[in-house]
C-alpha positions in Angstrom: -76.7 83.3 -140.8 -78.9 86.6 -139.0 -77.9 86.2 -135.3 -79.6 87.2 -132.8 -78.0 89.2 -129.0 -80.1 87.6 -125.8 -78.1 88.1 -122.6 -74.7 89.0 -123.3 -74.4 85.5 -125.8 -75.3 85.5 -129.4 -77.8 82.9 -130.2 -78.7 81.8 -133.7 -82.2 82.9 -134.4 -84.6 79.9 -133.5 -85.6 80.1 -138.4 -81.4 80.2 -138.6 -80.5 77.0 -136.5 -78.8 74.5 -136.8 -81.3 71.9 -137.7 -79.7 69.4 -134.8 -80.1 72.7 -131.9 -84.4 72.8 -132.6 -84.5 68.5 -132.9 -82.1 68.5 -129.7 -84.7 71.5 -127.9 -88.0 69.8 -129.1 -86.6 65.7 -127.4 -86.4 67.9 -124.0 -89.9 70.5 -124.5 -91.4 67.5 -125.1 -89.7 65.5 -122.4 -91.4 68.6 -120.4 -94.4 68.0 -120.7 -94.4 65.1 -118.7 -91.9 66.3 -116.1 -89.3 64.3 -117.5 -85.8 66.0 -117.9 -83.3 64.2 -119.7 -79.4 62.8 -119.7 -77.0 63.4 -123.1 -78.0 60.4 -124.4 -81.5 60.5 -124.8 -82.3 63.0 -126.1 -79.8 62.3 -128.8 -82.0 59.1 -128.9 -85.4 60.6 -129.0 -83.9 62.9 -131.7 -87.1 63.8 -134.5 -86.2 64.4 -138.4 -82.3 64.3 -138.2 -79.9 62.2 -138.5 -76.1 62.7 -136.4 -74.2 61.1 -133.6 -73.6 61.7 -130.0 -71.3 63.7 -130.0 -73.1 66.2 -132.5 -75.7 66.3 -129.9 -73.4 66.6 -127.2 -72.2 70.2 -129.0 -76.2 71.1 -129.7 -76.6 70.3 -125.9 -74.0 72.5 -125.5 -75.2 75.3 -127.3 -78.2 75.5 -125.8 -77.1 75.9 -122.2 -74.6 79.2 -122.5 -76.0 81.5 -120.2 -78.9 83.3 -121.6 -79.6 79.4 -124.1 -82.4 77.9 -122.9 -81.6 74.4 -121.4 -80.2 73.5 -118.3 -77.8 71.1 -117.3 -77.6 69.4 -114.2 -76.4 66.8 -112.4 -76.4 65.0 -115.8 -79.6 66.0 -117.8 -81.0 68.2 -119.1 -84.4 70.5 -118.5 -85.7 73.4 -120.4 -84.3 76.5 -118.6 -86.6 77.5 -115.0 -87.6 73.5 -115.1 -83.8 72.4 -113.4 -86.8 71.5 -109.9 -86.7 68.4 -112.2 -83.8 66.5 -111.7 
């Protein structure tokens, strides 16, 4: 499995990411177009193209919110990193 180094945290290269990880990121990115942060349950609800449990969705979100990851978590909401002001 290919790994890339971003900041101090290794992350999966986009082409090797787990499908649930890609789907969770796409859900948050789509909501960002409308300046709308999502709660974990909403990310789970809006997953497209993958079947996952709420727990699997939560694990994908946790992988994305590590330091240097593409998502931020603030006050119960997920946003793209740098878009925390939406909360």
